[in-house]
N, C-alpha and C positions, 0 to 999 in steps of 0.2 A: 505494499499499500507506499503511495506517495506520498510526500509528507507538501509539497510545493505548493500546493493552491494554498494548506493552513498557514503556510510561509508568508506566501504573498497576500493575505487575506491580513492577515497580522498587521504585515507593513504598512498596507492603507491605510488600517485604522490607525497605525501611530501618526503615519503621513497628516494624516485628517487632524488629528487631536493635534499636533503642531502649528497645524495651517499651512501644513506645506501643501504645493499643488505641482501636478502636472509640470508644468513649466518651470519651476524650481528646481525638480529632478532633473529638467532637461538641461537646467544650465550647470548643474552639478558636473551629469556624464558628459555635456557639450555634443548633446546630438538633438535632434527636432522635435517637437512635442508630439506629433503626430507618432516618430518612431517610440518615444516611450509609450505615447497609449498602446500601441501595436505588443509592448514590451509586457504591458501586464496582462493584455489580453490573452498572450499567447503562454505567458508564464515561463519564458526564455532567458532569466537572468543568469548572467554569469557571476560566478563567485565573486570576481572582481567589483562589478557593475554593485552586486549585493551589498557589498562592504564598503562603498563608497557612498550608497543610499544611507546606511545605516550613520554614515559618521556625519552628515546631513543634518539627521536628527540626535545628536549624540547620544547613537545607541552602541554596542557592538555588538557583532555578527551572533555573539553567543548570549548575548542579550535578548536578543532578538529570539533567538529557538527558544528561549526560558519561557518568553512571555505567550508563544504558540504554545506550547505546553501545558501554558496554564488556560489558556483558552477550549484546550481542547473538551467537550465532554467527557467525561468518565463512566464506566458502569460502576451502578451500586447494588444491582442485583440480579441473578440471572432468574428466566424463565423459570417455571417449573419442568417444561420440556427439555431445558439447556439442562438443568440441575438432575433430572433422570439419564438423560448421554455421560455424564458424569459417571454416574452410580454406576450405569451398567458396565463402565468399564474402569475398572479398580485402578490399572497402571495410570490411563491415563488422570482419574481424578489426585494420583497422588505425583505426579506429574504437575498439576493443576496447583496443590500446596504448596507444592516446592517452589514455583516462579512466585507464587504470590511473598514467599518468603524472601524473595530478592535471590535464588540460585540461580544461577549462569545456564547454558549452554553445558560448557564443561564441567560444571560441579553437578549436573546431571548425568554426564555420561562417566562420572568420575564414581558416582554414590547408588545409582542401578545399574542392574542388571539388563542392559539393553544396548543395544547396536547404535549406533550413531545415525543411520537410517529412519532404521524404526523409530528412534527419540524426533527427529525433523517433523517426522508423520504426525506422533502426538501434539509437537508445538503448532503444527500448522492445523489441527482439530480445535486447541485452542486460541488462534489469532482467528478461524471461522465462528466461535464463540466471543471474540469482542475480549479476551480476557486479556489478550494479549497482543502486541504487533510482533511479526515473527521479522526483523530487519536483514541485511545482508548479515553473512559472514557468520550466520545463526546466532546476531543477538535478539536479547528479548528484551521489547521495553512493556511494561505492566501498564494494564492500561484502565483497572480497577480502582474506587475511588476511596481516602482512608476509610473511608464510613460502610466501606462494602460489607454486607451480611448475608447470610445463605436465607431462604424462606425460611420465615415462620413453619415446622412443622412442613415442609415440604422433602425431599428424597433425601437432599443431603445431610439435614436434621436427624429423621427416623436412619439415615445410613450411619450415623456416630453413637445415637444411642444404643441401636441394636448391637453394632461390634464392638463398639469403643468403651461403652458406661463400663462395665464389667472389669476391664482391662487396667482402668484409669484410677478405678478406686480401689486395684489391687497394690494396696500397698502402706506402709506405717504412716508418710509423712511424716517422717519424724529427723529428714537431712535437712539440713541446711539449705536447698533451692526446695523445700517444698511447703507447703501449708495445708491446713485445712480447717475450716471453722462452718461448724454449726452451731447455729443460732436459732433461738426460740421464744417468741415475745406475742404478749397480744398486742397489737395495733389498731387502732383507728383509722379510717378509713385516708382521711387526710396523711397521716403519716407513711400509711405504704405506698402511697402515691410518691410521696416524698422521697421512700426507700427506693422504690424503682427509678425513678430521677438520677440520684447518687450512684444506681446500676451503669444506666447508659451512661452517665460522662467519663466514669470508670472504664468503662469498653470504650470509648473516646481516646482515653488515654493511655489505653495500653495499645490502641493500633495506630498512634500517633507515634510511640516508644518503637513498636514495631518498623515503622515506616524509617524512624531517625536512623534507628540501627543495621536497616538493609544495608547503608553503605557502608559498614566493618564490613574487614577479611571474613571471612567465612568462620575462619577457627579460633574467633572470638565472638561467635553467635553459637546458643545452644535452644533446639525445640522449647519452649514454653505453651501448654497448655492452662489454662484459666477458665473453671467454668463456673459462671455466675448464675445462681438462679433465685428467686423468689414467689412463693405463691400463697394461699391459706388451704392450709392441707394439716392431719393430723395422722401421727402414724397409726396404720391399720393395725398393726399389732394389740392396740392399746380399744379397740373396739368391743372386746367380749367383756371386756371391764367396763366402759362406758353404760350409764342409764339409759335405755332407752323410751324415748319420747311418750308419753301416754297420749292415748287413744279417746278422745271425749266424748 
């Protein structure tokens, strides 16, 4: 997928924001205004001309690219059908989670028992799902938003509840990098809603930290899983000891 249209669109927005016209660009490039209009229409700028226009608006080319990426829509959630496609292919799901954690093509081939050809095929599937953009030389650009979430009670959530839940809690949670809190209390509706908001805030902070640390070398990162849950619930084991409501 070429990024040229998006880059030129961002460039035009920056020119307009600074009050620059085609005539100003023509003067900078020593070309006619008509030729400049054709360049924008055909999106056929050379690197040198792009850099010259960036200088006109006091931008580095790298800054223009950063602005372009910031403007690009990011995926916040997959459809149920897309999640089901991942669930139907465990290897694809594994690779999806790895790339979401910032792993490169080289990391995938090193860590997973898969050929480079098959890995490229799986990445192409993720490209089609718009989870990533597969760039030249098998570079991976992640397209999901920082607040990306799986569908509530969707295929992915049910998959993890079915296959991961028991394994996750099979621990004493006594190690330095482990923590388990089981809290119980009686809250009013307002306090319960406030607790839910705090959980949402903590989830956003976790995602922000994960995004920040994705830039660290792979050797300095380890997979961390956090399970957050809150609901009106009583332990069913105690049901036989609870007084049943009398029928009047």
